[in-house]
C-alpha positions as CSV (number, residue, x, y, z in Angstrom):
1,M,49.8,10.7,-16.5
2,E,46.5,9.5,-15.4
3,N,47.9,6.9,-13.0
4,I,50.1,9.5,-11.3
5,K,47.0,11.8,-11.0
6,Q,45.0,9.0,-9.5
7,L,47.9,8.2,-7.1
8,R,48.0,11.9,-6.1
9,R,44.2,11.8,-5.5
10,Y,44.6,8.7,-3.3
11,T,47.5,10.4,-1.5
12,I,45.5,13.5,-0.8
13,A,42.5,11.4,0.3
14,A,44.9,9.5,2.7
15,I,46.3,12.7,4.1
16,V,42.7,14.0,4.7
17,L,41.6,10.8,6.2
18,W,44.7,10.6,8.4
19,T,44.2,14.2,9.5
20,V,40.6,13.5,10.4
21,I,41.5,10.3,12.3
22,V,44.2,12.2,14.3
23,G,41.9,15.1,14.8
24,I,39.0,12.9,16.1
25,S,41.4,11.1,18.4
26,L,42.8,14.4,19.8
27,S,39.3,15.9,20.2
28,W,38.2,12.7,22.0
29,E,41.2,12.9,24.4
30,I,40.7,16.6,25.1
31,I,37.0,16.1,25.7
32,N,37.7,13.1,27.9
33,E,40.3,15.1,29.9
34,Y,37.8,17.9,30.4
35,R,35.3,15.4,31.6
36,Q,37.8,14.0,34.1
37,T,38.7,17.5,35.3
38,I,35.0,18.3,35.9
39,E,34.6,14.9,37.6
40,L,37.6,15.4,39.8
41,A,36.4,18.9,40.8
42,T,32.9,17.5,41.4
43,N,34.3,14.7,43.6
44,E,36.3,17.3,45.6
45,A,33.2,19.4,46.0
46,R,31.1,16.5,47.2
47,A,33.8,15.4,49.6
48,N,34.0,18.9,51.2
49,F,30.2,19.0,51.3
50,N,30.1,15.7,53.1
51,K,32.7,16.9,55.5
52,D,30.8,20.1,56.2
53,Q,27.6,18.1,56.6
54,A,29.2,15.7,59.1
55,I,30.4,18.7,61.2
56,R,26.9,20.3,61.1
57,F,25.2,17.1,62.0
58,W,27.6,16.6,64.9
59,A,27.0,20.1,66.2
60,A,23.2,19.7,65.7
61,R,23.2,16.4,67.6
62,H,24.9,18.1,70.5
63,G,22.7,21.2,70.4
64,G,25.6,23.4,69.3
65,I,28.7,24.3,71.2
66,Y,29.7,27.0,73.8
67,V,32.9,29.0,73.1
68,P,34.4,32.0,74.7
69,P,33.1,35.1,72.9
70,D,35.7,37.3,71.1
71,E,35.9,39.8,68.3
72,R,35.7,37.0,65.7
73,T,33.0,35.1,67.5
74,P,30.6,37.5,69.2
75,P,27.3,36.3,70.6
76,N,24.9,35.5,67.8
77,P,22.0,38.0,67.8
78,A,19.8,35.6,65.9
79,L,19.8,33.3,69.0
80,S,18.8,36.1,71.5
81,H,15.5,34.3,72.0
82,I,17.3,31.3,73.6
83,P,17.5,31.8,77.4
84,D,20.9,30.1,77.8
85,R,22.6,31.6,74.8
86,D,25.3,33.2,77.1
87,I,26.5,31.4,80.2
88,V,29.2,31.8,82.9
89,S,31.2,28.9,84.2
90,N,31.7,28.1,87.8
91,F,35.1,29.8,87.5
92,G,33.5,33.0,86.2
93,K,34.5,32.6,82.5
94,K,31.9,33.7,79.9
95,Y,30.7,31.4,77.1
96,T,28.3,32.0,74.2
97,L,26.4,29.4,72.2
98,M,27.3,28.7,68.6
99,N,24.5,26.9,66.7
100,P,25.5,24.5,63.8
101,A,24.9,27.1,61.1
102,Y,27.0,29.8,62.9
103,M,29.7,27.3,63.6
104,L,29.7,25.9,60.1
105,R,29.8,29.3,58.5
106,Q,32.9,30.2,60.5
107,L,34.6,26.9,59.7
108,M,33.9,27.4,55.9
109,Q,35.2,30.9,56.0
110,E,38.5,29.9,57.6
111,Y,38.8,26.8,55.4
112,G,38.3,28.9,52.3
113,E,41.0,31.3,53.5
114,L,43.4,28.5,54.0
115,Y,42.7,26.2,51.0
116,G,40.6,28.3,48.6
117,I,37.5,26.1,48.8
118,K,34.6,28.3,49.8
119,G,31.5,27.1,51.7
120,R,28.2,28.9,52.2
121,I,25.0,28.4,54.1
122,T,22.1,30.5,52.9
123,S,18.4,30.6,52.9
124,L,15.3,32.4,51.6
125,K,14.4,33.1,55.3
126,L,17.5,34.7,56.8
127,L,18.5,35.0,60.5
128,N,21.9,36.5,59.6
129,P,22.0,39.1,56.7
130,L,25.6,38.0,56.1
131,N,24.2,34.7,54.7
132,A,22.1,36.4,52.0
133,P,22.2,34.4,48.7
134,D,23.9,35.7,45.6
135,E,22.2,35.4,42.1
136,W,23.4,31.8,41.5
137,E,22.5,30.7,45.0
138,L,19.0,32.3,44.7
139,K,18.3,30.2,41.6
140,A,19.5,27.1,43.4
141,L,17.2,27.8,46.4
142,M,14.2,28.3,44.1
143,A,15.0,25.0,42.5
144,F,15.0,23.3,45.9
145,E,11.5,24.6,46.4
146,R,10.5,22.7,43.3
147,G,12.0,19.4,44.6
148,V,15.5,19.5,43.0
149,K,18.0,17.6,45.2
150,E,21.3,19.0,43.9
151,V,22.5,21.9,41.8
152,L,26.0,21.6,40.2
153,E,27.4,24.2,37.8
154,I,30.6,26.0,36.8
155,S,30.1,29.7,37.6
156,E,32.2,32.8,38.3
157,I,32.9,34.3,41.7
158,E,34.7,37.6,41.8
159,G,35.9,37.0,38.2
160,K,37.2,33.5,38.7
161,Q,35.6,30.2,37.8
162,Y,34.4,27.8,40.4
163,L,32.6,24.5,40.3
164,R,29.7,25.3,42.6
165,L,27.6,22.6,44.3
166,M,24.6,23.2,46.6
167,R,22.2,20.8,48.2
168,P,19.1,21.6,50.3
169,M,19.4,21.8,54.1
170,L,16.4,20.1,55.6
171,I,15.0,20.8,59.1
172,Q,15.8,18.1,61.7
173,E,14.5,17.7,65.2
174,Q,17.7,19.3,66.6
175,C,17.2,22.4,64.4
176,L,14.0,23.4,66.0
177,K,15.8,24.6,69.1
178,C,16.9,27.7,67.1
179,H,14.3,27.8,64.3
180,A,11.0,26.7,65.8
181,Y,9.9,30.3,66.2
182,Q,10.0,30.5,62.3
183,N,7.2,27.9,62.0
184,Y,9.5,25.3,60.5
185,K,8.6,21.6,60.7
186,V,10.8,18.6,60.5
187,G,11.6,17.9,56.8
188,D,11.1,21.4,55.6
189,V,13.7,23.0,53.4
190,R,15.5,25.5,55.7
191,G,18.0,26.7,53.0
192,G,21.0,25.4,51.2
193,V,24.6,24.4,51.9
194,G,27.0,25.1,49.1
195,V,30.6,24.4,48.3
196,S,32.6,26.2,45.6
197,V,35.8,24.6,44.3
198,P,38.2,26.9,42.4
199,M,38.9,25.6,38.9
200,T,42.2,27.4,38.4
201,T,44.4,24.6,39.7
202,H,42.3,22.0,37.9
203,Y,42.5,23.9,34.6
204,E,46.2,24.3,34.9
205,S,46.6,20.5,35.4
206,Q,44.2,19.9,32.5
207,N,46.1,22.3,30.2
208,K,49.4,20.5,30.9
209,V,47.9,17.2,29.9
210,V,46.3,18.8,26.8
211,N,49.6,20.2,25.7
212,V,51.2,16.8,26.0
213,M,48.3,15.4,23.9
214,L,48.8,18.1,21.3
215,F,52.5,17.4,21.1
216,S,52.1,13.6,20.9
217,H,49.3,13.7,18.4
218,G,51.2,16.3,16.3
219,V,54.3,14.0,16.2
220,F,52.1,11.1,15.4
221,W,50.4,13.1,12.6
222,L,53.7,14.1,11.1
223,L,55.0,10.5,11.2
224,G,51.8,9.5,9.3
225,L,52.3,12.2,6.7
226,M,55.9,11.1,6.2
227,S,54.8,7.5,5.7
228,I,52.1,8.6,3.2
229,G,54.7,10.8,1.4
230,F,57.2,7.9,1.3
231,A,54.5,5.6,-0.1
232,F,53.5,8.3,-2.7
233,T,57.1,8.7,-3.9
234,R,57.7,5.0,-4.2
235,G,54.4,4.4,-5.9
236,K,55.1,7.2,-8.4
237,R,58.5,5.7,-9.2
238,R,57.0,2.3,-9.9
239,I,54.2,3.9,-12.1
240,I,56.8,5.7,-14.2
241,E,58.9,2.5,-14.6
242,R,55.8,0.4,-15.4
243,T,54.6,3.1,-17.8
244,R,57.8,3.1,-19.7
245,A,57.9,-0.7,-20.0
246,D,54.2,-0.8,-21.1
247,E,54.9,1.9,-23.7
248,E,57.7,-0.1,-25.2
249,L,55.5,-3.2,-25.3
250,R,52.6,-1.3,-26.8
251,E,54.8,0.1,-29.4
252,S,56.0,-3.3,-30.5
253,Q,52.4,-4.6,-30.5
254,R,51.0,-1.5,-32.2
255,K,52.9,-2.2,-35.3
256,F,51.5,-5.7,-35.6
257,S,48.0,-4.7,-34.4
258,S,47.9,-1.9,-37.0
259,I,48.1,-4.5,-39.6
260,T,45.5,-6.9,-38.2
261,S,43.1,-4.4,-36.8
262,V,42.1,-3.2,-40.3
263,L,41.2,-6.7,-41.5
264,G,37.7,-6.8,-39.9
265,E,38.3,-10.4,-38.8
266,G,39.5,-12.0,-35.7
267,V,43.2,-12.8,-35.9
268,Y,45.3,-14.7,-33.4
269,M,48.9,-16.1,-33.5
270,L,50.1,-19.4,-32.0
271,D,53.7,-20.3,-31.2
272,K,55.3,-23.6,-32.2
273,D,53.6,-25.3,-29.2
274,N,50.2,-24.0,-30.3
275,N,50.0,-21.6,-27.4
276,L,48.6,-18.0,-27.9
277,S,51.2,-15.2,-28.4
278,F,48.9,-12.5,-29.9
279,M,45.2,-11.7,-30.5
280,N,43.8,-8.7,-32.2
281,P,40.8,-6.6,-30.8
282,E,38.3,-8.2,-33.1
283,A,39.2,-11.6,-31.9
284,E,38.8,-10.4,-28.3
285,R,35.4,-9.1,-29.1
286,L,34.2,-12.2,-30.8
287,L,35.6,-14.6,-28.2
288,G,34.9,-12.6,-25.1
289,W,38.5,-13.1,-23.9
290,Q,41.2,-10.5,-23.4
291,E,44.5,-11.1,-24.9
292,E,46.3,-11.1,-21.5
293,E,44.0,-13.8,-20.3
294,L,45.0,-16.3,-23.0
295,V,48.6,-15.5,-23.7
296,G,50.7,-18.7,-23.1
297,K,47.6,-21.0,-23.1
298,N,46.6,-23.6,-25.7
299,M,43.9,-22.1,-27.9
300,H,42.4,-25.5,-28.8
301,E,41.6,-26.2,-25.2
302,M,40.2,-22.7,-24.7
303,I,38.0,-22.1,-27.8
304,H,37.9,-25.2,-30.1
305,Y,37.3,-28.1,-27.7
306,Q,33.7,-29.0,-28.7
307,K,31.6,-29.6,-31.7
308,G,28.2,-28.0,-32.5
309,D,26.4,-31.0,-30.8
310,G,28.6,-30.6,-27.7
311,S,30.8,-33.6,-28.3
312,R,34.5,-33.4,-27.6
313,V,37.1,-32.4,-30.3
314,H,40.4,-34.0,-29.7
315,K,43.7,-32.2,-30.5
316,E,44.5,-34.7,-33.2
317,E,41.3,-33.7,-35.0
318,C,42.0,-29.9,-34.8
319,P,42.8,-28.4,-38.2
320,V,44.6,-25.4,-36.6
321,E,46.8,-27.7,-34.5
322,R,47.8,-29.6,-37.7
323,V,49.0,-26.4,-39.4
324,V,52.1,-26.1,-37.2
325,N,52.7,-29.9,-37.3
326,S,52.3,-30.2,-41.1
327,G,53.4,-26.8,-42.3
328,N,50.4,-26.6,-44.6
329,G,47.7,-23.9,-44.6
330,I,44.0,-24.8,-44.3
331,W,40.6,-23.2,-45.0
332,V,37.5,-24.3,-43.0
333,E,34.1,-23.0,-44.2
334,D,31.9,-24.1,-41.3
335,D,33.2,-24.9,-37.8
336,V,32.4,-24.0,-34.2
337,F,34.3,-21.9,-31.7
338,T,33.4,-21.4,-28.0
339,R,33.3,-18.1,-26.2
340,K,34.5,-17.3,-22.7
341,N,30.9,-17.6,-21.3
342,G,30.5,-21.1,-22.9
343,D,28.3,-20.0,-25.9
344,M,29.2,-21.6,-29.2
345,F,29.1,-19.7,-32.5
346,P,29.7,-20.8,-36.1
347,V,32.9,-19.6,-37.8
348,S,34.8,-19.9,-41.0
349,Y,38.6,-19.5,-40.8
350,V,41.9,-19.6,-42.6
351,S,45.1,-20.8,-40.8
352,T,48.6,-20.2,-42.3
353,P,52.0,-21.4,-41.0
354,V,54.8,-18.9,-40.3
355,I,58.1,-20.3,-41.6
356,E,61.5,-19.0,-40.7
357,E,64.7,-20.6,-42.0
358,G,62.7,-23.5,-43.3
359,R,61.1,-24.2,-40.0
360,V,57.5,-23.7,-38.8
361,V,57.8,-21.3,-35.8
362,A,54.1,-20.2,-35.5
363,S,50.7,-20.1,-37.2
364,V,48.3,-17.2,-37.9
365,T,44.6,-17.8,-37.9
366,A,42.0,-15.4,-39.3
367,F,38.3,-16.2,-38.5
368,Q,34.8,-14.8,-39.0
369,D,31.6,-15.1,-37.1
370,I,29.1,-16.5,-39.7
371,T,26.1,-16.5,-37.4
372,E,24.3,-13.8,-39.4
373,R,25.2,-15.4,-42.7
374,K,23.7,-18.7,-41.6
375,R,20.7,-17.0,-40.0
376,T,20.1,-15.1,-43.2
377,A,20.3,-18.2,-45.3
378,N,17.9,-20.1,-43.0
379,E,15.5,-17.2,-43.0
380,L,15.7,-17.0,-46.7
381,I,14.8,-20.7,-47.1
382,K,12.0,-20.3,-44.5
383,K,10.5,-17.2,-46.2
384,S,10.7,-18.9,-49.6
385,K,8.7,-21.8,-48.3
386,E,6.2,-19.5,-46.5
387,L,5.8,-17.4,-49.7
388,E,5.1,-20.5,-51.7
389,E,2.4,-21.6,-49.2
390,L,1.0,-18.1,-49.0
391,N,0.6,-17.8,-52.8
392,I,-1.4,-20.9,-52.8
393,T,-4.0,-19.9,-50.2
394,L,-3.8,-16.1,-50.3
395,K,-6.9,-15.5,-52.4
396,D,-9.1,-17.8,-50.3
397,R,-7.7,-16.3,-47.0
398,I,-8.3,-12.8,-48.1
399,R,-11.8,-13.5,-49.2
400,E,-12.7,-15.3,-45.9
401,E,-11.1,-12.6,-43.8
402,V,-13.0,-9.8,-45.6
403,E,-16.3,-11.6,-45.2
404,R,-15.5,-12.3,-41.5
405,N,-14.7,-8.7,-40.8
406,R,-17.8,-7.5,-42.6
407,L,-20.0,-9.7,-40.6
408,K,-18.2,-8.7,-37.4
409,D,-18.6,-5.0,-38.1
410,H,-22.3,-5.4,-39.0
411,L,-22.9,-7.4,-35.8
412,M,-21.1,-4.8,-33.7
413,F,-23.1,-1.9,-35.3
414,E,-26.4,-3.7,-34.7
415,Q,-25.6,-4.5,-31.1
416,S,-24.5,-0.9,-30.6
417,R,-27.7,0.4,-32.1
418,Q,-29.7,-1.9,-29.8
419,V,-27.8,-0.7,-26.7
420,A,-28.2,3.0,-27.7
421,M,-31.9,2.4,-28.5
422,G,-32.3,0.9,-25.0
423,E,-30.7,3.9,-23.4
424,L,-33.0,6.2,-25.3
425,L,-36.1,4.2,-24.4
426,I,-35.1,4.6,-20.7
427,N,-35.0,8.4,-21.3
428,I,-38.3,8.3,-23.2
429,A,-40.0,6.3,-20.4
430,H,-38.8,8.9,-17.9
431,Q,-40.1,11.7,-20.2
432,W,-43.4,10.0,-20.6
433,R,-43.9,9.6,-16.8
434,Q,-45.0,13.2,-16.3
435,P,-47.6,13.3,-19.2
436,L,-49.0,10.0,-18.1
437,N,-49.3,11.2,-14.5
438,V,-51.2,14.3,-15.8
439,I,-53.5,12.2,-18.0
440,G,-54.2,9.8,-15.0
441,I,-55.0,12.7,-12.7
442,L,-57.4,14.3,-15.2
443,V,-59.2,11.0,-15.9
444,Q,-59.6,10.5,-12.2
445,N,-60.9,14.1,-11.8
446,V,-63.5,13.5,-14.6
447,R,-64.6,10.2,-13.0
448,D,-65.0,11.8,-9.6
449,A,-66.9,14.7,-11.1
450,Y,-69.2,12.3,-12.9
451,I,-69.8,10.3,-9.7
452,Y,-70.6,13.4,-7.7
453,K,-72.6,14.9,-10.5
454,E,-70.2,17.8,-10.8
455,L,-69.2,17.1,-14.4
456,S,-69.8,20.1,-16.5
457,D,-69.3,20.7,-20.2
458,E,-66.6,23.2,-19.4
459,L,-64.7,20.7,-17.1
460,L,-65.1,17.9,-19.7
461,D,-63.8,20.1,-22.6
462,S,-60.9,21.4,-20.5
463,S,-59.9,17.9,-19.4
464,T,-60.3,16.5,-22.9
465,N,-58.1,19.3,-24.4
466,T,-55.4,18.8,-21.8
467,I,-55.4,15.0,-22.3
468,M,-55.2,15.4,-26.0
469,G,-52.3,17.9,-25.6
470,E,-50.4,15.4,-23.5
471,L,-51.1,12.6,-25.9
472,L,-49.8,14.8,-28.8
473,K,-46.6,15.2,-26.8
474,L,-46.3,11.5,-26.4
475,S,-46.9,11.0,-30.1
476,G,-44.3,13.6,-30.8
477,T,-41.8,11.7,-28.7
478,I,-42.5,8.5,-30.6
479,T,-42.1,10.3,-33.9
480,A,-38.8,11.8,-32.8
481,F,-37.7,8.4,-31.6
482,T,-38.6,6.9,-35.0
483,D,-36.8,9.7,-36.8
484,I,-33.6,9.1,-34.8
485,Y,-33.4,5.4,-35.4
486,N,-34.5,5.4,-39.0
487,K,-31.2,5.3,-40.8
488,E,-30.6,8.5,-42.7
489,T,-29.5,7.7,-46.3
490,D,-28.7,11.2,-47.6
491,K,-26.6,13.9,-46.0
492,T,-28.5,17.2,-45.2
493,E,-27.5,20.6,-44.2
494,F,-28.5,21.2,-40.5
495,S,-27.9,23.5,-37.6
496,V,-25.7,22.2,-34.8
497,Q,-27.7,24.2,-32.2
498,Q,-31.0,22.7,-33.3
499,A,-29.6,19.1,-33.3
500,I,-28.2,19.7,-29.7
501,N,-31.5,21.1,-28.5
502,R,-33.4,18.1,-29.9
503,G,-31.1,15.8,-28.0
504,L,-31.6,17.8,-24.9
505,D,-35.4,17.5,-25.3
506,F,-35.1,13.7,-24.8
507,I,-32.9,14.1,-21.7
508,E,-34.3,17.3,-20.1
509,N,-36.5,15.5,-17.5
510,H,-33.6,13.4,-16.3
511,L,-31.5,16.6,-15.7
512,V,-34.3,18.3,-13.8
513,S,-35.3,15.3,-11.7
514,N,-31.6,14.7,-10.7
515,N,-31.0,18.4,-10.0
516,I,-28.3,18.6,-12.6
517,K,-27.1,22.1,-13.7
518,L,-26.8,22.5,-17.5
519,E,-24.6,25.3,-19.0
520,T,-24.6,25.8,-22.8
521,D,-22.4,28.1,-24.9
522,I,-23.4,27.5,-28.6
523,I,-23.0,29.7,-31.6
524,D,-26.4,29.8,-33.3
525,D,-25.2,30.1,-36.9
526,I,-23.1,26.9,-37.2
527,L,-24.2,24.8,-40.1
528,V,-22.8,21.4,-41.0
529,E,-23.5,18.8,-43.7
530,G,-24.3,15.3,-42.5
531,Y,-26.8,13.4,-40.3
532,P,-28.4,15.4,-37.4
533,N,-29.5,12.2,-35.7
534,I,-25.9,11.3,-35.0
535,I,-25.5,14.6,-33.1
536,I,-28.7,13.9,-31.2
537,Q,-27.5,10.4,-30.3
538,L,-24.2,11.9,-29.2
539,I,-25.8,14.3,-26.8
540,I,-28.1,11.6,-25.3
541,A,-25.2,9.1,-24.9
542,V,-22.7,11.5,-23.3
543,I,-25.2,13.1,-20.9
544,T,-26.6,9.7,-19.9
545,N,-23.0,8.6,-19.3
546,S,-22.5,11.7,-17.0
547,L,-25.7,11.1,-15.1
548,D,-24.6,7.5,-14.3
549,V,-21.3,8.8,-13.0
550,F,-23.1,11.4,-10.8
551,R,-25.3,8.6,-9.3
552,E,-22.4,6.1,-8.8
553,R,-20.1,8.7,-7.2
554,K,-22.9,10.3,-5.2
555,I,-22.2,13.8,-6.6
556,E,-25.0,16.1,-5.4
557,K,-24.3,19.2,-7.4
558,G,-23.6,17.8,-10.9
559,C,-22.9,20.2,-13.7
560,I,-22.8,19.5,-17.5
561,K,-21.3,22.1,-19.9
562,I,-21.9,22.0,-23.7
563,K,-20.0,24.3,-26.0
564,A,-19.9,24.7,-29.8
565,M,-17.7,27.1,-31.6
566,K,-15.8,27.6,-34.9
567,N,-12.1,27.7,-35.3
568,S,-10.3,30.9,-36.4
569,E,-10.4,29.9,-40.1
570,G,-14.2,29.2,-39.8
571,N,-14.0,25.8,-41.5
572,K,-14.2,23.6,-38.4
573,V,-16.6,23.4,-35.5
574,T,-15.6,22.0,-32.2
575,L,-18.4,20.5,-30.0
576,S,-17.3,19.8,-26.4
577,M,-19.3,18.2,-23.5
578,S,-17.8,18.2,-20.0
579,D,-18.9,17.4,-16.5
580,N,-17.6,17.6,-12.9
581,G,-17.9,13.9,-12.3
582,G,-14.2,13.3,-11.3
583,G,-12.8,12.1,-14.7
584,I,-12.0,8.7,-16.1
585,E,-9.4,6.4,-14.6
586,G,-6.0,6.6,-16.3
587,E,-5.8,2.9,-17.0
588,I,-9.1,2.8,-19.0
589,I,-9.3,6.2,-20.7
590,D,-7.5,4.9,-23.8
591,R,-9.9,2.0,-24.2
592,I,-13.2,3.7,-23.6
593,F,-14.1,3.7,-27.3
594,D,-13.2,0.0,-27.8
595,P,-16.2,-2.2,-28.8
596,Y,-17.6,-4.3,-25.9
597,F,-15.5,-2.4,-23.4
598,T,-17.5,-1.1,-20.5
599,T,-16.8,0.1,-17.0
600,R,-20.5,0.4,-16.0
601,F,-21.0,0.0,-12.3
602,K,-17.4,1.1,-11.8
603,T,-16.7,4.5,-13.4
604,R,-18.1,5.6,-16.8
605,G,-18.6,4.3,-20.3
606,K,-21.5,2.5,-22.0
607,G,-19.8,-0.2,-24.0
608,M,-21.1,-0.3,-27.5
609,S,-22.8,3.2,-27.3
610,L,-19.6,5.3,-27.3
611,Y,-18.0,2.9,-29.8
612,L,-21.0,3.3,-32.1
613,I,-21.2,7.1,-31.8
614,K,-17.4,7.5,-32.5
615,A,-17.7,5.2,-35.5
616,M,-20.6,7.1,-37.0
617,I,-18.9,10.4,-36.5
618,E,-15.7,9.3,-38.1
619,R,-17.1,7.1,-40.9
620,R,-20.4,9.0,-41.8
621,M,-19.6,12.5,-40.7
622,E,-15.9,12.4,-41.5
623,G,-15.1,14.0,-38.2
624,T,-13.1,13.1,-35.0
625,M,-14.1,12.2,-31.5
626,S,-11.8,12.1,-28.4
627,V,-12.0,12.2,-24.7
628,R,-9.7,13.7,-22.0
629,N,-9.7,14.5,-18.3
630,T,-10.0,18.0,-17.0
631,K,-9.5,19.3,-13.4
632,E,-13.2,18.7,-12.6
633,G,-14.1,15.6,-14.7
634,A,-14.2,14.3,-18.3
635,E,-14.6,16.1,-21.6
636,F,-15.7,14.6,-24.8
637,I,-14.6,16.6,-27.9
638,V,-16.1,16.3,-31.5
639,E,-14.6,18.1,-34.4
640,L,-16.6,18.4,-37.7
641,S,-16.2,20.4,-41.0
642,C,-18.7,23.2,-41.2
643,L,-20.4,25.3,-44.0
644,G,-20.6,29.0,-44.6
645,I,-16.9,29.9,-44.8
């Protein structure tokens, strides 16, 4: 059963959690015990170090001590430079000087033999080879040279672990008696004094404590597991008992529910006191209450206590309450019930008494939500009125709207033509600048030649011919401009390549003066039927648009690519114009062909020009025009039907 599976999952989670808690506690205790062991050994090492230092300072303060020489304490050869190293007493007994280091080394050796705690004095500049540092001591001495004040570490000596402590031994005034000849000064690092505490005893004590911890935590963990197991067994038994009781109850309710659930209506039963004893699933859905929330409660106070206007409905006015009291069934076409969240909704219901042995013992009420029915009826009335009004004014409204749209389209096209014409005039003015400059220079040359009496017939003819040639170019530009903006009435068959080249003629000077690279890939045998001036205006508008972008975004090496090719079937031509201007912002690319929309001085787009071009291509050329962003910039794509399949 699902409840037992869930209980088992919770039990496993509890066991895992309990194990983790006990494990964390045990780990913490063991780590803490290890820290205490290290701390105890460290304190022991420092205490012995301080003891050794006190003895060394005492001996140094007294200049060393004299002892009788013997096999264990022979005269120190490192002190041979001291005149009074060996003396004889008045009684003829011989004595030899033990300096602090010699004395301390002997004390440390004997103390280590007795108690296991080793001591060492060593240096990088040795007087006694027996004091030569081992590998660990050598690293410590090198650290003292770098300014380290203490080295503390667990290390092995002869295969056993020791806590080793070493501090630098500094030269004092009393030390110079023996070490002045080594060029030491007061405060110099003479060497190091070390203490090594054996860890065997400490580890044994630590292990005893850890074993106690393991045992106590193990017992504690087992007690926790037993408690969890007991709780699982008891919970499982309760779930089984509750499941059996619930199954019996559900079986009894299932029989009644199977009857009411197929009705498609909310059904609830009231006892003789008008308190709920049963409610089917549809009633739960409509009212927002669960059956167990309302069982034993007065239904009038829960769902039928207010009218549609919010005023109070008293029990004496409730038709359902009267069914049990009177024993007569009722049918109400339009009333209001209240949901759990306080929302009211319209209902119709039928309430019937349940009679046993001549007495009314309960009542059964079946109800429907008539919200949709009333909404549909209201909508039908509303639509009927709107339809009547619409029929009266429909013809006039259609006529007015058609005329308004026609005038609006005409105005937009005229404005678009004016904008496009203005852009072309700018290009023409730029194209005229060079011929006018040539004419001006030639006129000035003729004038100067006349003034200085150098005007020959040859110079006059040459200048006149050149001026006339430039004027013919200007005249040709005017003619071409007139041809473009005289509306073509009849479709003609024309070459796409020629129309593109005518458009480029108008814009060529702009490209050259702005150092714009132009790349073309155009199949020369593409013929279409339509209006070549539309293609010319397309070329001018799109390239002008790209030039504006190059200027606004300060793109020095601008590039414009024009391609024209047929599809595989040969019935369509695709004309694409792209640049490396960085593309169109995502939030405006879908609106760039809208009338009156412009982003000039921000990114790209010429308001009515692109709208006009797109409209003419789609309406007059029966083609399509779209735009998209590429990796380098924007790409305008025009697709037209072509001839010569």
